[in-house]
PyMOL Python script that loads the backbone (N, CA, C, O; Angstrom):
from pymol import cmd

cmd.read_pdbstr("""\
ATOM      1  N   MET A   1       0.582  -1.155   0.265  1.00  0.00           N
ATOM      2  CA  MET A   1       0.159   0.220  -0.070  1.00  0.00           C
ATOM      3  C   MET A   1       1.030   1.466  -0.125  1.00  0.00           C
ATOM      4  O   MET A   1       1.824   1.675   0.792  1.00  0.00           O
ATOM      5  N   TYR A   2       0.936   2.218  -1.043  1.00  0.00           N
ATOM      6  CA  TYR A   2       1.038   3.389  -0.614  1.00  0.00           C
ATOM      7  C   TYR A   2       0.422   4.800  -0.428  1.00  0.00           C
ATOM      8  O   TYR A   2      -0.689   5.214  -0.759  1.00  0.00           O
ATOM      9  N   VAL A   3       1.229   5.288   0.058  1.00  0.00           N
ATOM     10  CA  VAL A   3       0.991   6.894   0.231  1.00  0.00           C
ATOM     11  C   VAL A   3       1.384   7.836  -0.379  1.00  0.00           C
ATOM     12  O   VAL A   3       2.514   8.174  -0.731  1.00  0.00           O
ATOM     13  N   LEU A   4       0.202   8.363  -0.532  1.00  0.00           N
ATOM     14  CA  LEU A   4       0.779   9.372  -1.849  1.00  0.00           C
ATOM     15  C   LEU A   4       1.478  10.913  -1.008  1.00  0.00           C
ATOM     16  O   LEU A   4       0.659  11.172  -0.126  1.00  0.00           O
ATOM     17  N   ASP A   5       2.317  11.686  -0.972  1.00  0.00           N
ATOM     18  CA  ASP A   5       2.752  12.678  -0.775  1.00  0.00           C
ATOM     19  C   ASP A   5       2.961  13.969  -1.277  1.00  0.00           C
ATOM     20  O   ASP A   5       3.038  13.982  -2.506  1.00  0.00           O
ATOM     21  N   THR A   6       3.097  15.243  -0.638  1.00  0.00           N
ATOM     22  CA  THR A   6       2.338  16.451  -1.770  1.00  0.00           C
ATOM     23  C   THR A   6       3.069  16.436  -2.802  1.00  0.00           C
ATOM     24  O   THR A   6       2.779  16.381  -3.997  1.00  0.00           O
ATOM     25  N   ASP A   7       4.352  16.507  -2.093  1.00  0.00           N
ATOM     26  CA  ASP A   7       5.772  16.675  -3.615  1.00  0.00           C
ATOM     27  C   ASP A   7       5.365  15.438  -4.345  1.00  0.00           C
ATOM     28  O   ASP A   7       5.497  15.666  -5.547  1.00  0.00           O
ATOM     29  N   VAL A   8       4.864  14.056  -4.108  1.00  0.00           N
ATOM     30  CA  VAL A   8       4.366  13.108  -5.670  1.00  0.00           C
ATOM     31  C   VAL A   8       3.025  13.839  -6.493  1.00  0.00           C
ATOM     32  O   VAL A   8       2.584  13.506  -7.592  1.00  0.00           O
ATOM     33  N   LEU A   9       2.559  14.877  -5.646  1.00  0.00           N
ATOM     34  CA  LEU A   9       1.059  15.340  -6.867  1.00  0.00           C
ATOM     35  C   LEU A   9       1.277  15.893  -7.063  1.00  0.00           C
ATOM     36  O   LEU A   9       0.757  16.287  -8.108  1.00  0.00           O
ATOM     37  N   PHE A  10       2.086  16.585  -6.589  1.00  0.00           N
ATOM     38  CA  PHE A  10       2.283  17.809  -7.878  1.00  0.00           C
ATOM     39  C   PHE A  10       3.370  18.025  -8.508  1.00  0.00           C
ATOM     40  O   PHE A  10       3.601  19.075  -9.108  1.00  0.00           O
ATOM     41  N   ASP A  11       4.338  16.812  -8.419  1.00  0.00           N
ATOM     42  CA  ASP A  11       4.504  16.216  -9.322  1.00  0.00           C
ATOM     43  C   ASP A  11       4.164  15.967 -10.907  1.00  0.00           C
ATOM     44  O   ASP A  11       4.630  16.272 -12.005  1.00  0.00           O
ATOM     45  N   ILE A  12       2.682  14.968 -10.167  1.00  0.00           N
ATOM     46  CA  ILE A  12       2.145  14.376 -11.800  1.00  0.00           C
ATOM     47  C   ILE A  12       1.711  15.370 -11.783  1.00  0.00           C
ATOM     48  O   ILE A  12       2.087  15.753 -12.891  1.00  0.00           O
ATOM     49  N   GLN A  13       1.126  16.238 -11.347  1.00  0.00           N
ATOM     50  CA  GLN A  13       0.143  17.485 -11.463  1.00  0.00           C
ATOM     51  C   GLN A  13       0.719  18.582 -12.569  1.00  0.00           C
ATOM     52  O   GLN A  13       0.054  19.243 -13.367  1.00  0.00           O
ATOM     53  N   ARG A  14       2.355  18.574 -12.347  1.00  0.00           N
ATOM     54  CA  ARG A  14       2.664  18.919 -13.226  1.00  0.00           C
ATOM     55  C   ARG A  14       3.514  18.651 -14.510  1.00  0.00           C
ATOM     56  O   ARG A  14       4.385  19.177 -15.204  1.00  0.00           O
ATOM     57  N   GLY A  15       2.667  17.402 -14.409  1.00  0.00           N
ATOM     58  CA  GLY A  15       3.298  16.091 -15.760  1.00  0.00           C
ATOM     59  C   GLY A  15       5.448  16.048 -15.810  1.00  0.00           C
ATOM     60  O   GLY A  15       6.036  16.464 -16.808  1.00  0.00           O
ATOM     61  N   HIS A  16       6.061  15.605 -14.829  1.00  0.00           N
ATOM     62  CA  HIS A  16       6.817  15.252 -14.302  1.00  0.00           C
ATOM     63  C   HIS A  16       7.136  14.127 -15.255  1.00  0.00           C
ATOM     64  O   HIS A  16       6.056  13.562 -15.428  1.00  0.00           O
ATOM     65  N   ALA A  17       7.744  13.721 -15.720  1.00  0.00           N
ATOM     66  CA  ALA A  17       7.697  12.718 -16.389  1.00  0.00           C
ATOM     67  C   ALA A  17       8.427  11.769 -15.756  1.00  0.00           C
ATOM     68  O   ALA A  17       7.686  10.896 -16.209  1.00  0.00           O
ATOM     69  N   PRO A  18       9.196  11.155 -15.129  1.00  0.00           N
ATOM     70  CA  PRO A  18       9.290  10.234 -13.544  1.00  0.00           C
ATOM     71  C   PRO A  18       8.478  10.051 -13.037  1.00  0.00           C
ATOM     72  O   PRO A  18       8.206   8.852 -12.967  1.00  0.00           O
ATOM     73  N   ALA A  19       7.611  10.919 -12.402  1.00  0.00           N
ATOM     74  CA  ALA A  19       6.475  10.850 -11.311  1.00  0.00           C
ATOM     75  C   ALA A  19       5.431  10.257 -12.348  1.00  0.00           C
ATOM     76  O   ALA A  19       4.784   9.343 -11.837  1.00  0.00           O
ATOM     77  N   LEU A  20       5.076  10.537 -13.717  1.00  0.00           N
ATOM     78  CA  LEU A  20       3.812   9.809 -14.106  1.00  0.00           C
ATOM     79  C   LEU A  20       4.466   8.829 -14.493  1.00  0.00           C
ATOM     80  O   LEU A  20       3.596   7.965 -14.602  1.00  0.00           O
ATOM     81  N   ALA A  21       5.626   8.276 -14.838  1.00  0.00           N
ATOM     82  CA  ALA A  21       6.470   6.473 -15.167  1.00  0.00           C
ATOM     83  C   ALA A  21       5.946   6.038 -13.917  1.00  0.00           C
ATOM     84  O   ALA A  21       4.925   5.355 -13.842  1.00  0.00           O
ATOM     85  N   TRP A  22       6.762   6.497 -12.711  1.00  0.00           N
ATOM     86  CA  TRP A  22       6.177   5.589 -11.258  1.00  0.00           C
ATOM     87  C   TRP A  22       4.257   5.235 -11.247  1.00  0.00           C
ATOM     88  O   TRP A  22       3.516   4.288 -11.514  1.00  0.00           O
ATOM     89  N   PHE A  23       4.174   6.193 -10.921  1.00  0.00           N
ATOM     90  CA  PHE A  23       2.378   6.410 -10.939  1.00  0.00           C
ATOM     91  C   PHE A  23       1.705   5.516 -12.391  1.00  0.00           C
ATOM     92  O   PHE A  23       0.748   4.767 -12.194  1.00  0.00           O
ATOM     93  N   ALA A  24       2.048   5.605 -13.241  1.00  0.00           N
ATOM     94  CA  ALA A  24       1.857   4.363 -14.100  1.00  0.00           C
ATOM     95  C   ALA A  24       1.916   3.278 -14.165  1.00  0.00           C
ATOM     96  O   ALA A  24       0.985   2.606 -14.608  1.00  0.00           O
ATOM     97  N   SER A  25       2.710   2.922 -13.865  1.00  0.00           N
ATOM     98  CA  SER A  25       3.296   1.703 -12.793  1.00  0.00           C
ATOM     99  C   SER A  25       3.071   0.964 -12.194  1.00  0.00           C
ATOM    100  O   SER A  25       3.264  -0.241 -12.353  1.00  0.00           O
ATOM    101  N   LEU A  26       2.301   1.869 -10.806  1.00  0.00           N
ATOM    102  CA  LEU A  26       1.448   0.590  -9.898  1.00  0.00           C
ATOM    103  C   LEU A  26       0.311   0.586  -9.513  1.00  0.00           C
ATOM    104  O   LEU A  26      -0.568   1.438  -9.379  1.00  0.00           O
ATOM    105  N   THR A  27       0.486  -1.417  -9.187  1.00  0.00           N
ATOM    106  CA  THR A  27      -0.838  -2.097  -9.464  1.00  0.00           C
ATOM    107  C   THR A  27      -1.788  -1.767  -8.960  1.00  0.00           C
ATOM    108  O   THR A  27      -2.745  -2.425  -9.367  1.00  0.00           O
ATOM    109  N   GLU A  28      -2.098  -0.876  -8.072  1.00  0.00           N
ATOM    110  CA  GLU A  28      -3.030  -1.000  -6.907  1.00  0.00           C
ATOM    111  C   GLU A  28      -3.235   0.832  -6.885  1.00  0.00           C
ATOM    112  O   GLU A  28      -2.225   1.495  -7.124  1.00  0.00           O
ATOM    113  N   LEU A  29      -4.371   1.462  -6.634  1.00  0.00           N
ATOM    114  CA  LEU A  29      -4.231   2.765  -6.491  1.00  0.00           C
ATOM    115  C   LEU A  29      -3.879   2.960  -4.943  1.00  0.00           C
ATOM    116  O   LEU A  29      -4.518   2.710  -3.921  1.00  0.00           O
ATOM    117  N   PRO A  30      -2.802   3.423  -5.136  1.00  0.00           N
ATOM    118  CA  PRO A  30      -2.634   4.637  -3.875  1.00  0.00           C
ATOM    119  C   PRO A  30      -3.503   5.542  -2.591  1.00  0.00           C
ATOM    120  O   PRO A  30      -4.433   6.305  -2.850  1.00  0.00           O
ATOM    121  N   SER A  31      -3.188   5.381  -1.742  1.00  0.00           N
ATOM    122  CA  SER A  31      -4.559   6.343   0.040  1.00  0.00           C
ATOM    123  C   SER A  31      -3.486   7.492  -0.442  1.00  0.00           C
ATOM    124  O   SER A  31      -2.350   7.425  -0.911  1.00  0.00           O
ATOM    125  N   VAL A  32      -4.382   8.595  -0.106  1.00  0.00           N
ATOM    126  CA  VAL A  32      -3.493   9.969   0.262  1.00  0.00           C
ATOM    127  C   VAL A  32      -4.333  10.855   0.941  1.00  0.00           C
ATOM    128  O   VAL A  32      -5.405  11.237   0.472  1.00  0.00           O
ATOM    129  N   PRO A  33      -3.892  11.197   2.026  1.00  0.00           N
ATOM    130  CA  PRO A  33      -3.893  11.610   3.435  1.00  0.00           C
ATOM    131  C   PRO A  33      -5.080  13.020   3.041  1.00  0.00           C
ATOM    132  O   PRO A  33      -4.973  13.634   1.979  1.00  0.00           O
ATOM    133  N   GLY A  34      -5.878  13.271   3.810  1.00  0.00           N
ATOM    134  CA  GLY A  34      -6.640  14.555   3.989  1.00  0.00           C
ATOM    135  C   GLY A  34      -5.961  15.471   3.808  1.00  0.00           C
ATOM    136  O   GLY A  34      -6.361  16.237   2.931  1.00  0.00           O
ATOM    137  N   ILE A  35      -4.768  15.799   4.455  1.00  0.00           N
ATOM    138  CA  ILE A  35      -3.812  17.330   4.686  1.00  0.00           C
ATOM    139  C   ILE A  35      -3.147  17.434   3.204  1.00  0.00           C
ATOM    140  O   ILE A  35      -2.935  18.567   2.770  1.00  0.00           O
ATOM    141  N   VAL A  36      -2.843  16.419   2.488  1.00  0.00           N
ATOM    142  CA  VAL A  36      -1.944  15.932   1.321  1.00  0.00           C
ATOM    143  C   VAL A  36      -3.140  17.040   0.158  1.00  0.00           C
ATOM    144  O   VAL A  36      -2.771  17.922  -0.617  1.00  0.00           O
ATOM    145  N   VAL A  37      -4.221  16.686   0.362  1.00  0.00           N
ATOM    146  CA  VAL A  37      -5.799  17.084  -0.537  1.00  0.00           C
ATOM    147  C   VAL A  37      -5.737  18.297  -0.473  1.00  0.00           C
ATOM    148  O   VAL A  37      -5.681  19.030  -1.460  1.00  0.00           O
ATOM    149  N   MET A  38      -5.737  18.934   1.541  1.00  0.00           N
ATOM    150  CA  MET A  38      -5.663  20.463   1.771  1.00  0.00           C
ATOM    151  C   MET A  38      -4.708  21.720   0.543  1.00  0.00           C
ATOM    152  O   MET A  38      -4.930  22.771  -0.059  1.00  0.00           O
ATOM    153  N   GLU A  39      -3.218  20.376   0.812  1.00  0.00           N
ATOM    154  CA  GLU A  39      -2.026  21.156   0.253  1.00  0.00           C
ATOM    155  C   GLU A  39      -2.263  21.690  -1.154  1.00  0.00           C
ATOM    156  O   GLU A  39      -2.052  22.666  -1.873  1.00  0.00           O
ATOM    157  N   LEU A  40      -2.641  20.875  -1.138  1.00  0.00           N
ATOM    158  CA  LEU A  40      -3.830  21.070  -3.521  1.00  0.00           C
ATOM    159  C   LEU A  40      -4.024  22.136  -3.589  1.00  0.00           C
ATOM    160  O   LEU A  40      -3.614  22.987  -4.380  1.00  0.00           O
ATOM    161  N   ILE A  41      -4.789  22.190  -2.607  1.00  0.00           N
ATOM    162  CA  ILE A  41      -6.408  23.043  -2.907  1.00  0.00           C
ATOM    163  C   ILE A  41      -5.134  24.131  -2.467  1.00  0.00           C
ATOM    164  O   ILE A  41      -4.417  24.604  -3.348  1.00  0.00           O
ATOM    165  N   GLN A  42      -4.933  24.473  -1.015  1.00  0.00           N
ATOM    166  CA  GLN A  42      -4.122  25.607  -0.942  1.00  0.00           C
ATOM    167  C   GLN A  42      -3.271  26.585  -1.217  1.00  0.00           C
ATOM    168  O   GLN A  42      -3.049  27.729  -0.821  1.00  0.00           O
ATOM    169  N   ASP A  43      -2.584  25.356  -2.502  1.00  0.00           N
ATOM    170  CA  ASP A  43      -1.485  25.697  -3.670  1.00  0.00           C
ATOM    171  C   ASP A  43      -1.898  26.223  -4.976  1.00  0.00           C
ATOM    172  O   ASP A  43      -1.163  26.698  -5.841  1.00  0.00           O
ATOM    173  N   ALA A  44      -3.320  26.058  -5.008  1.00  0.00           N
ATOM    174  CA  ALA A  44      -3.847  26.204  -6.355  1.00  0.00           C
ATOM    175  C   ALA A  44      -4.745  28.229  -6.621  1.00  0.00           C
ATOM    176  O   ALA A  44      -5.731  28.586  -5.977  1.00  0.00           O
ATOM    177  N   GLN A  45      -4.191  28.919  -7.430  1.00  0.00           N
ATOM    178  CA  GLN A  45      -4.148  29.866  -7.216  1.00  0.00           C
ATOM    179  C   GLN A  45      -5.416  30.375  -8.200  1.00  0.00           C
ATOM    180  O   GLN A  45      -5.343  31.364  -8.928  1.00  0.00           O
ATOM    181  N   ASN A  46      -6.081  29.880  -8.129  1.00  0.00           N
ATOM    182  CA  ASN A  46      -7.740  29.463  -8.764  1.00  0.00           C
ATOM    183  C   ASN A  46      -8.875  29.233  -9.107  1.00  0.00           C
ATOM    184  O   ASN A  46      -8.447  28.268  -9.740  1.00  0.00           O
ATOM    185  N   ALA A  47      -9.987  29.194  -9.307  1.00  0.00           N
ATOM    186  CA  ALA A  47     -10.786  28.075  -8.960  1.00  0.00           C
ATOM    187  C   ALA A  47     -10.627  26.700  -9.493  1.00  0.00           C
ATOM    188  O   ALA A  47     -10.628  25.635  -8.877  1.00  0.00           O
ATOM    189  N   GLN A  48     -10.461  26.984 -11.031  1.00  0.00           N
ATOM    190  CA  GLN A  48      -9.474  26.252 -12.267  1.00  0.00           C
ATOM    191  C   GLN A  48      -8.291  25.174 -11.803  1.00  0.00           C
ATOM    192  O   GLN A  48      -8.160  24.105 -12.399  1.00  0.00           O
ATOM    193  N   GLN A  49      -7.561  25.502 -10.841  1.00  0.00           N
ATOM    194  CA  GLN A  49      -6.671  24.668 -10.716  1.00  0.00           C
ATOM    195  C   GLN A  49      -7.266  24.008  -9.461  1.00  0.00           C
ATOM    196  O   GLN A  49      -6.687  22.953  -9.202  1.00  0.00           O
ATOM    197  N   VAL A  50      -8.296  24.336  -8.572  1.00  0.00           N
ATOM    198  CA  VAL A  50      -8.409  23.713  -7.356  1.00  0.00           C
ATOM    199  C   VAL A  50      -9.267  22.631  -8.196  1.00  0.00           C
ATOM    200  O   VAL A  50      -9.019  21.492  -7.800  1.00  0.00           O
ATOM    201  N   ARG A  51     -10.132  22.672  -9.163  1.00  0.00           N
ATOM    202  CA  ARG A  51     -10.489  22.018  -9.857  1.00  0.00           C
ATOM    203  C   ARG A  51      -9.924  20.830 -10.979  1.00  0.00           C
ATOM    204  O   ARG A  51     -10.333  19.803 -11.521  1.00  0.00           O
ATOM    205  N   LYS A  52      -8.906  21.553 -10.946  1.00  0.00           N
ATOM    206  CA  LYS A  52      -7.955  20.270 -10.908  1.00  0.00           C
ATOM    207  C   LYS A  52      -7.332  19.279 -10.192  1.00  0.00           C
ATOM    208  O   LYS A  52      -7.105  18.126 -10.559  1.00  0.00           O
ATOM    209  N   ALA A  53      -7.081  19.781  -9.193  1.00  0.00           N
ATOM    210  CA  ALA A  53      -6.282  19.235  -7.616  1.00  0.00           C
ATOM    211  C   ALA A  53      -7.325  18.281  -7.610  1.00  0.00           C
ATOM    212  O   ALA A  53      -6.903  17.134  -7.753  1.00  0.00           O
ATOM    213  N   LEU A  54      -8.988  18.419  -7.448  1.00  0.00           N
ATOM    214  CA  LEU A  54      -9.732  17.450  -6.581  1.00  0.00           C
ATOM    215  C   LEU A  54     -10.119  16.590  -8.272  1.00  0.00           C
ATOM    216  O   LEU A  54     -10.915  15.652  -8.266  1.00  0.00           O
ATOM    217  N   LYS A  55      -9.646  16.921  -9.225  1.00  0.00           N
ATOM    218  CA  LYS A  55     -10.072  15.511 -10.225  1.00  0.00           C
ATOM    219  C   LYS A  55      -9.176  14.855  -9.984  1.00  0.00           C
ATOM    220  O   LYS A  55      -9.412  13.655  -9.844  1.00  0.00           O
ATOM    221  N   LEU A  56      -7.759  15.334  -9.828  1.00  0.00           N
ATOM    222  CA  LEU A  56      -6.270  14.540  -9.438  1.00  0.00           C
ATOM    223  C   LEU A  56      -6.099  13.889  -8.759  1.00  0.00           C
ATOM    224  O   LEU A  56      -5.056  13.236  -8.726  1.00  0.00           O
ATOM    225  N   VAL A  57      -7.541  13.716  -7.468  1.00  0.00           N
ATOM    226  CA  VAL A  57      -7.595  13.347  -6.062  1.00  0.00           C
ATOM    227  C   VAL A  57      -8.920  11.989  -6.250  1.00  0.00           C
ATOM    228  O   VAL A  57      -8.870  10.761  -6.180  1.00  0.00           O
ATOM    229  N   ALA A  58     -10.118  13.065  -6.532  1.00  0.00           N
ATOM    230  CA  ALA A  58     -10.752  11.981  -7.034  1.00  0.00           C
ATOM    231  C   ALA A  58     -11.080  10.314  -7.461  1.00  0.00           C
ATOM    232  O   ALA A  58     -12.200   9.810  -7.386  1.00  0.00           O
ATOM    233  N   PRO A  59      -9.757   9.555  -7.951  1.00  0.00           N
ATOM    234  CA  PRO A  59      -9.699   8.101  -7.711  1.00  0.00           C
ATOM    235  C   PRO A  59      -9.108   7.538  -6.548  1.00  0.00           C
ATOM    236  O   PRO A  59      -9.172   6.370  -6.166  1.00  0.00           O
ATOM    237  N   LEU A  60      -8.546   8.472  -6.046  1.00  0.00           N
ATOM    238  CA  LEU A  60      -7.374   7.943  -4.641  1.00  0.00           C
ATOM    239  C   LEU A  60      -8.914   7.752  -3.928  1.00  0.00           C
ATOM    240  O   LEU A  60      -9.955   8.393  -4.068  1.00  0.00           O
ATOM    241  N   PRO A  61      -8.579   6.631  -3.140  1.00  0.00           N
ATOM    242  CA  PRO A  61      -9.149   6.963  -1.148  1.00  0.00           C
ATOM    243  C   PRO A  61      -8.467   7.610  -0.540  1.00  0.00           C
ATOM    244  O   PRO A  61      -7.313   7.191  -0.460  1.00  0.00           O
ATOM    245  N   ILE A  62      -8.720   8.646   0.033  1.00  0.00           N
ATOM    246  CA  ILE A  62      -8.682   9.944   1.326  1.00  0.00           C
ATOM    247  C   ILE A  62      -8.478   9.655   2.532  1.00  0.00           C
ATOM    248  O   ILE A  62      -9.473   9.744   3.252  1.00  0.00           O
ATOM    249  N   ILE A  63      -7.309   9.263   3.121  1.00  0.00           N
ATOM    250  CA  ILE A  63      -7.352   8.401   4.746  1.00  0.00           C
ATOM    251  C   ILE A  63      -7.046   9.419   5.573  1.00  0.00           C
ATOM    252  O   ILE A  63      -6.976   9.229   6.787  1.00  0.00           O
TER     253      ILE A  63
END
""", "prot")
cmd.dss("prot")
cmd.show_as("cartoon", "prot")
cmd.util.cbc("prot")
cmd.orient("prot")
C-alpha cells in the first residue's frame, strides 16, 4: 500500500515524466492523506486549479 505525499502529487500534476511513469506503473491505487488534499487546494491560484487538484485525487482513496 502506497500513501502519496504532496511532493509526488505536485510532480504528477505538473507532468513530471518520472513521477508520471512511476504512478502509471502502480498495480493498485495509492491512498492520499486528507492533509495532502488540503495542501493541493491551498496551493491553487484560482478555481480552475482547485478543480484540477480535486480531479487528480478523485479516484484515489482519501485517508
